[in-house]
Residue frames as qw, qx, qy, qz and C-alpha x, y, z in Angstrom:
[[0.618, 0.115, 0.211, 0.748, -49.73, 14.88, 69.70],
 [0.047, -0.822, -0.182, 0.537, -49.29, 18.65, 69.90],
 [0.599, 0.628, 0.268, 0.418, -49.11, 20.57, 66.67],
 [0.435, -0.261, -0.023, 0.862, -46.44, 23.22, 66.45],
 [0.214, 0.866, 0.289, -0.347, -47.82, 26.68, 65.93],
 [0.625, 0.348, 0.295, 0.633, -46.71, 28.13, 62.67],
 [0.211, -0.463, -0.060, 0.859, -45.34, 31.64, 62.54],
 [0.448, 0.785, 0.286, -0.317, -47.27, 34.15, 60.43],
 [0.088, 0.761, -0.482, -0.424, -44.04, 34.79, 58.58],
 [0.390, -0.136, 0.884, 0.219, -43.97, 31.17, 57.41],
 [0.497, 0.608, 0.616, -0.065, -47.08, 31.72, 55.30],
 [0.417, 0.290, 0.386, 0.770, -46.70, 33.41, 51.96],
 [0.112, -0.852, -0.384, -0.339, -49.38, 35.93, 52.98],
 [0.552, -0.775, -0.066, 0.300, -47.27, 36.97, 55.97],
 [0.576, -0.173, 0.309, 0.736, -44.18, 37.47, 53.85],
 [0.221, 0.567, 0.479, 0.633, -46.16, 39.44, 51.29],
 [0.291, -0.907, -0.291, -0.092, -47.58, 41.66, 54.04],
 [0.604, -0.597, 0.096, 0.520, -44.08, 42.25, 55.45],
 [0.482, 0.118, 0.417, 0.762, -42.74, 43.13, 52.02],
 [0.032, 0.761, 0.455, 0.461, -45.64, 45.52, 51.44],
 [0.440, -0.868, -0.155, 0.169, -44.99, 47.25, 54.78],
 [0.604, -0.369, 0.256, 0.658, -41.30, 47.58, 53.93],
 [0.353, 0.401, 0.485, 0.692, -42.16, 49.01, 50.51],
 [0.155, -0.899, -0.354, -0.207, -44.47, 51.58, 52.11],
 [0.549, -0.727, 0.032, 0.412, -41.62, 52.59, 54.43],
 [0.544, -0.059, 0.399, 0.735, -39.20, 52.94, 51.50],
 [0.166, 0.646, 0.491, 0.560, -41.75, 55.00, 49.53],
 [0.325, -0.913, -0.245, 0.031, -42.32, 57.22, 52.56],
 [0.580, -0.546, 0.185, 0.576, -38.56, 57.78, 53.04],
 [0.342, -0.057, 0.521, 0.780, -38.01, 58.43, 49.32],
 [0.289, 0.768, 0.485, -0.301, -41.00, 60.72, 48.84],
 [0.569, 0.577, 0.300, 0.502, -40.75, 62.52, 45.47],
 [0.041, -0.972, -0.005, -0.233, -40.58, 65.98, 47.04],
 [0.605, -0.706, 0.331, 0.158, -37.67, 64.90, 49.27],
 [0.793, 0.087, 0.420, 0.433, -35.89, 63.10, 46.44],
 [0.415, 0.769, 0.219, 0.435, -36.15, 66.17, 44.22],
 [0.272, -0.946, 0.140, -0.103, -34.89, 68.42, 47.00],
 [0.747, -0.455, 0.399, 0.275, -31.95, 66.09, 47.68],
 [0.714, 0.379, 0.362, 0.465, -31.08, 66.01, 43.97],
 [0.173, 0.929, 0.078, 0.317, -31.12, 69.80, 43.81],
 [0.438, -0.847, 0.301, -0.004, -28.81, 70.16, 46.83],
 [0.841, -0.178, 0.418, 0.292, -26.61, 67.27, 45.70],
 [0.633, 0.535, 0.284, 0.482, -26.00, 68.79, 42.27],
 [0.015, 0.964, 0.019, 0.263, -25.66, 72.36, 43.53],
 [0.665, -0.712, 0.150, 0.168, -23.03, 71.65, 46.18],
 [0.751, -0.127, 0.303, 0.573, -19.94, 70.71, 44.12],
 [0.390, 0.635, 0.300, 0.595, -20.54, 73.47, 41.60],
 [0.243, -0.942, -0.077, -0.219, -21.08, 76.18, 44.22],
 [0.720, -0.599, 0.184, 0.298, -18.00, 75.09, 46.18],
 [0.676, 0.133, 0.338, 0.641, -15.89, 75.21, 43.03],
 [0.216, 0.774, 0.309, 0.508, -17.35, 78.50, 41.87],
 [0.387, -0.919, -0.080, -0.007, -16.87, 80.36, 45.13],
 [0.722, -0.412, 0.229, 0.506, -13.13, 79.66, 44.95],
 [0.549, 0.411, 0.368, 0.627, -12.86, 81.54, 41.65],
 [0.007, -0.884, -0.239, -0.402, -13.73, 84.95, 43.09],
 [0.434, 0.045, -0.381, 0.815, -11.76, 87.65, 44.93],
 [0.134, 0.332, 0.376, -0.855, -14.80, 89.83, 45.45],
 [0.538, 0.605, 0.468, -0.354, -18.00, 90.86, 43.73],
 [0.686, 0.722, 0.090, -0.035, -17.52, 90.37, 39.96],
 [0.056, 0.820, -0.569, -0.036, -13.73, 90.03, 40.43],
 [0.984, 0.096, -0.149, 0.022, -12.47, 86.72, 39.11],
 [0.537, -0.735, 0.366, 0.193, -9.20, 85.74, 40.76],
 [0.249, 0.709, -0.604, -0.266, -5.89, 85.20, 39.01],
 [0.375, -0.205, 0.904, -0.032, -5.84, 81.50, 39.90],
 [0.650, 0.468, 0.549, -0.238, -9.03, 80.87, 37.93],
 [0.477, 0.815, -0.191, -0.270, -7.65, 82.77, 34.93],
 [0.075, -0.592, 0.794, 0.117, -4.37, 80.83, 35.20],
 [0.566, 0.039, 0.815, -0.120, -6.24, 77.50, 35.24],
 [0.652, 0.632, 0.385, -0.163, -8.17, 78.33, 32.08],
 [0.287, 0.867, -0.352, -0.206, -5.07, 79.85, 30.43],
 [0.162, 0.627, -0.762, 0.003, -2.43, 77.24, 31.19],
 [0.315, -0.192, 0.894, -0.254, -3.76, 74.14, 32.97],
 [0.638, 0.361, 0.586, -0.346, -7.20, 73.28, 31.62],
 [0.100, 0.286, -0.679, -0.669, -7.37, 71.93, 28.06],
 [0.784, 0.238, 0.140, -0.556, -10.27, 70.66, 25.98],
 [0.352, -0.237, 0.884, 0.196, -9.69, 67.00, 25.09],
 [0.715, 0.532, 0.144, -0.431, -11.24, 66.84, 21.65],
 [0.880, 0.235, 0.303, 0.279, -10.09, 64.83, 18.65],
 [0.562, 0.619, -0.007, 0.549, -6.77, 66.19, 17.43],
 [0.241, -0.878, 0.136, -0.390, -6.27, 68.00, 20.74],
 [0.178, -0.733, -0.557, 0.347, -5.95, 68.85, 23.52],
 [0.224, 0.631, 0.229, 0.707, -6.81, 72.46, 22.78],
 [0.168, -0.094, -0.410, 0.892, -6.49, 75.58, 24.93],
 [0.084, 0.733, 0.629, -0.245, -9.68, 77.32, 26.05],
 [0.273, 0.554, 0.260, 0.742, -10.48, 80.35, 23.89],
 [0.171, -0.670, 0.039, -0.722, -10.54, 83.70, 25.72],
 [0.547, -0.153, -0.750, 0.340, -9.52, 82.22, 29.10],
 [0.007, 0.003, 0.408, -0.913, -10.42, 85.36, 31.08],
 [0.557, -0.062, -0.180, -0.809, -13.95, 85.33, 29.69],
 [0.717, -0.091, -0.671, -0.164, -14.32, 81.57, 30.15],
 [0.361, -0.054, -0.706, 0.606, -13.04, 81.81, 33.75],
 [0.237, -0.010, 0.238, -0.942, -15.53, 84.60, 34.49],
 [0.676, -0.049, -0.346, -0.649, -18.47, 82.77, 32.89],
 [0.640, -0.049, -0.760, 0.103, -17.52, 79.52, 34.58],
 [0.191, -0.044, -0.628, 0.753, -17.26, 81.19, 37.99],
 [0.403, -0.012, 0.068, -0.912, -20.54, 83.05, 37.48],
 [0.722, -0.050, -0.516, -0.457, -22.35, 79.90, 36.36],
 [0.564, -0.029, -0.774, 0.288, -20.90, 77.82, 39.20],
 [0.033, -0.097, -0.556, 0.825, -22.23, 80.29, 41.75],
 [0.435, 0.085, 0.004, -0.897, -25.51, 81.51, 40.26],
 [0.634, -0.004, -0.629, -0.450, -26.94, 78.27, 38.84],
 [0.414, -0.140, -0.845, 0.310, -26.59, 76.35, 42.14],
 [0.120, 0.139, 0.439, -0.880, -28.32, 79.19, 43.99],
 [0.572, 0.083, -0.259, -0.774, -31.26, 79.01, 41.55],
 [0.585, 0.001, -0.800, -0.134, -31.23, 75.23, 41.88],
 [0.226, -0.130, -0.781, 0.568, -31.37, 75.27, 45.70],
 [0.287, 0.193, 0.265, -0.900, -34.13, 77.87, 45.70],
 [0.376, 0.392, 0.838, 0.052, -36.02, 75.90, 43.08],
 [0.271, 0.796, 0.118, -0.529, -36.28, 78.94, 40.81],
 [0.549, 0.679, -0.385, -0.300, -35.94, 78.33, 37.09],
 [0.693, -0.406, 0.595, -0.038, -34.91, 74.89, 38.24],
 [0.869, 0.308, 0.366, 0.128, -35.02, 73.00, 34.97],
 [0.464, 0.851, -0.119, 0.215, -33.01, 75.75, 33.21],
 [0.283, -0.794, 0.521, -0.138, -30.45, 75.84, 36.04],
 [0.813, -0.168, 0.557, 0.034, -30.09, 72.05, 35.83],
 [0.768, 0.595, 0.172, 0.165, -29.65, 72.32, 32.07],
 [0.155, 0.917, -0.323, 0.179, -26.92, 74.92, 32.55],
 [0.496, -0.593, 0.628, -0.085, -25.11, 72.64, 34.99],
 [0.888, 0.180, 0.418, 0.063, -25.51, 69.71, 32.57],
 [0.583, 0.782, -0.070, 0.206, -23.78, 71.79, 29.86],
 [0.138, -0.833, 0.499, -0.194, -21.04, 72.74, 32.34],
 [0.791, -0.280, 0.543, -0.043, -20.66, 69.06, 33.26],
 [0.849, 0.471, 0.194, 0.141, -20.13, 68.22, 29.58],
 [0.324, 0.861, -0.286, 0.267, -17.41, 70.87, 29.27],
 [0.456, -0.667, 0.560, -0.184, -15.79, 69.68, 32.51],
 [0.912, 0.013, 0.410, 0.020, -15.84, 66.11, 31.15],
 [0.708, 0.661, -0.011, 0.248, -14.02, 67.34, 28.03],
 [0.027, 0.857, -0.406, 0.317, -11.49, 69.04, 30.30],
 [0.273, -0.443, 0.804, -0.289, -10.96, 66.21, 32.81],
 [0.745, 0.087, -0.475, -0.461, -12.06, 63.04, 31.02],
 [0.410, 0.124, -0.863, 0.267, -10.56, 60.69, 33.63],
 [0.170, 0.039, 0.628, -0.759, -13.14, 61.90, 36.20],
 [0.427, -0.129, -0.575, -0.686, -16.07, 60.52, 34.21],
 [0.374, -0.356, -0.848, 0.123, -17.45, 58.43, 37.14],
 [0.093, -0.435, -0.438, 0.781, -18.11, 61.67, 39.03],
 [0.184, 0.197, -0.274, -0.923, -19.32, 63.56, 35.99],
 [0.328, -0.221, -0.813, -0.428, -21.86, 60.87, 35.10],
 [0.233, -0.505, -0.740, 0.379, -23.45, 61.24, 38.53],
 [0.026, 0.418, 0.107, -0.902, -23.71, 65.01, 38.02],
 [0.253, 0.057, -0.592, -0.763, -25.23, 64.45, 34.58],
 [0.296, -0.349, -0.884, -0.096, -27.72, 61.92, 35.97],
 [0.128, -0.527, -0.556, 0.629, -28.80, 64.35, 38.72],
 [0.115, 0.334, -0.163, -0.921, -29.17, 67.20, 36.22],
 [0.288, -0.078, -0.757, -0.582, -31.21, 65.01, 33.86],
 [0.242, -0.447, -0.843, 0.178, -33.47, 63.84, 36.70],
 [0.031, -0.518, -0.328, 0.790, -34.12, 67.43, 37.78],
 [0.188, 0.222, -0.421, -0.859, -34.79, 68.46, 34.18],
 [0.291, -0.185, -0.865, -0.364, -37.20, 65.52, 33.70],
 [0.384, -0.538, -0.746, 0.078, -39.15, 65.65, 36.97],
 [0.097, -0.812, -0.115, -0.564, -38.73, 69.28, 38.01],
 [0.079, 0.510, -0.527, 0.675, -37.94, 70.84, 41.35],
 [0.362, -0.306, -0.847, 0.241, -40.65, 69.20, 43.43],
 [0.292, -0.795, -0.517, -0.126, -43.14, 70.60, 45.88],
 [0.479, -0.760, -0.089, 0.430, -40.61, 72.47, 48.03],
 [0.494, 0.086, 0.323, 0.803, -39.50, 75.07, 45.48],
 [0.112, 0.485, 0.082, -0.863, -40.14, 78.62, 44.39],
 [0.195, 0.051, -0.707, -0.678, -41.14, 77.31, 40.95],
 [0.224, -0.405, -0.886, -0.030, -43.95, 75.31, 42.59],
 [0.086, -0.563, -0.469, 0.675, -45.00, 78.26, 44.75],
 [0.120, 0.358, -0.257, -0.890, -45.11, 80.59, 41.74],
 [0.220, -0.121, -0.834, -0.492, -47.13, 78.02, 39.74],
 [0.184, -0.523, -0.804, 0.217, -49.66, 77.70, 42.58],
 [0.033, -0.551, -0.241, 0.798, -49.93, 81.47, 42.97],
 [0.191, 0.272, -0.443, -0.833, -50.50, 81.91, 39.24],
 [0.746, 0.177, 0.279, -0.578, -53.21, 79.23, 39.29],
 [0.598, 0.416, -0.631, -0.268, -51.36, 76.63, 37.20]]
């Protein structure tokens, strides 16, 4: 009688080895430095794209942005909705933050502070457009992850820390 050869995958040791190899592959693909870089770009992109549309030139906020903060956008707070105070100033600050903070984030310069700024902006946006919370929660999660774990190896913050001996 001939015994059938058993496959290495039929043994629990073979399955465990396969799972371990797959886990190593997943860890290699999701290396912390790459994950942190992807988070920075992922969070920066929607803010930068929105911010760039608010400008007519250097330090010149466009009339559409002012109109949105004057007439369209409202803060949905208890007893509200309420108009934004000083809509020209809010439009300017919003446009400046939506352009500058993503640039800092992508460069990895002052990264945790830039992520915090975008987290605050996300909170205000959520108060303005509460129905879009599924999108806003992803932005908040990315900002919190960047704030918690920093910019990663591929950043100016990391380069400056290494140059200063920290």
